[in-house]
N, C-alpha and C positions, 0 to 999 in steps of 0.2 A: 100698242104694238104687240103682235103675237110672236112668240118665240117657238123655235123648234123644240119638241119635247126632249129630244136627245140633248140639246144645248142646256135645257133646264136641269136635266138629270146630271149632266157633267158639272154644272155649277154647284148643285147640292153636294155632290161627291167631293168637290174641292173644299167646300166649306166644312164638311164633316171630317175630312182628313186633317185639316189644320196645317200649320207650318211644318216644313220638313225638319226632322230632328238632326242635330249636329252631333257627331260622335264625340265622346269624352276625350279621346286621344287625338283630336284634330291637330293640335299644336305639334305633337310628335310626328304625325304624318306629314305635316307641312315642312317641318325641319328635315325629315328624312328625304323628302322629295327634293328640297333645295340642295341638300348635300349630294344627292345622287346626280342632280343636274350639273352641279359644279364639277364633280368627278368625271362625268361624261364629257363636259366641255374641255377639261384638261386633256383627257385621252384623245379627243377628236383633234385638238390643236397639235398634239404631239404627232399624231398620224399624218396630218396635213403637212407638218414640217418635214417629216421623213420623205413623203412623196415628192415634195418640192425639191428637197436636197437630191434625191435620186434622179429626178427629171433634169435638174440643173447639171448633175454629173454626167448624165448621158448626152445632154445637149453640147456640153463643153468637150466631150470626148473627141479626140482627133479622129480623122478618117482613117480607114485601113491603110497600112503602110504600102508604099509603092514598091518597095523591094530593096531600097538602099539600106545597108547595115545601120547607119546612124539613125535613119528614120525608124527602123524597127526597134532600136534600143530606146529611142524617145517614147515610142508608143508603149513599150513594155513598162517603162518607168512611170508613165502617166497612168497606165492601167493599174499598176501596183499602188500608186498614190490614191486612185479612186477607190480601190478595194480597202485600203487602210482607212480612208475617210468613211466609207460605208460601214466598216467594222466598228469604227469609233462611234458613229451615230447609232449603230445597233446596241453597243454597250451602254450608251447614254440612255437609250430608250428602255433598256432592261432595268437600269438603275431607277429611272422615273416610274416605271411600272411597279417596282418593288416598294418604292416610297409611297406610291399611291395605295398599294395593298396595305401597307403599315398604317397609313392615315385612315383608311377605311376601317381597319380593325379597331383603331382607337375610337373613332366616331361611334362605331357599333357598340363598343363596350360602354362608352359614356351614355349612350341612349338606353342601354340595358340597365345601367345603374340608376338612371333617372326613372325608368319604368318601375324598378323595384322600390325606390323611395316613395313614388306616388302610390304604389300598391300598399305599402306599409301604412302610409298616411290614411288611405281609404279604409283599411282594415281597422286601424286604431279608432278612426271616427265611427265606423260601424259598430264596433264593440263598446264604444262609449268610454274608451280609456283616455284619461287626461294626459296632458303633456307631462313627461317626466320632470321637467324643470319646475313646472307649477306644483307638482306633487312634493318635490323636495322643499320648495319655498313654503308650502302649507305646513309641512312637518316641522320646519324650523320655527315658524310662527307658533305652532302648538307647544314645542319644547320651551320657547321663550316665555309663553304665558304660564306654563307649569312652573318654571323657575321663579317667575314673578309671584305666583300664588304662594309658593313655599317661602320666599323671602318675606312676603307680607305676613304670613303666619308667624315667622320668627320675630318680626317687628311688633306684632300684637302682644306677644309674650314679653312683658315689661323688662325682664332681665336679659334679653337676648338681642339688644340693639346692635351690638358689635357683630354678631353672627349675621344679622339682617344686612348690615352695611357690606359685609364680605359677599353675601349672596347677590345683592344688587350690583356690586362691582363686577362679579363674575358673569352675571347676565349681560351687562353692558359689553364686557370683553368678548363674550362668545357670540352674541346676537345684536351687535350695536346698531344695525340698520332696521330693526323691527320696532313696531309700536310699543311692545312690552319693554324694550330697552329704553325707550323715551320715558315711559312711566317710571322705570327704575331710576333714571337720572333725576327725575323730579323728587322721588322719595328719598334718594341718597342725599340730595341737596337739603331736604328737610331734616335729615338725621345728622348733618354735619355739626361738629362741636361748637362752631361759632354762632349757631342759632340759640345755644344756651337753653333756657327754660321753656322754649316754645315746644319742646317735646311733650 
């Protein structure tokens, strides 16, 4: 089956181009679009409610007064009630708009903070900086090993067993969760007086 040369060229171009790339901040864009859609929906609902309320007010409005003083008074009082209700709806709309602006500002600030955190994480990864918590953990391990080494040195000197016991106990107190502290527990147990001559 023969193919059109243009068709073949387009197929090769599609294969060479590969799959479309997805931007790194796709999740942020999707969240922003969803929030924008929600805010638009709320604003649209409020606007429709106001239009319906105004239309209902105009529809229920009594006809022009025929001329009798009591009918004119009723018409004026109904017109005043409608104006009061319209003003009340306007105030409520203003409050809702202010609340919407405030919530939009909060959402935008949270999005900005998240973008900053992600940028810091990307920068830290690009620079090869380790996680600060891991760095502190490694430093604690190193300090514990150094203390264990010093206590072992004290223990090797025959007359300094009491000093070694003190150093092992201090290591356990300061760095109890480390592997060096576990080794210190074993050595302290070996040095306890009830072991007697096994020293």
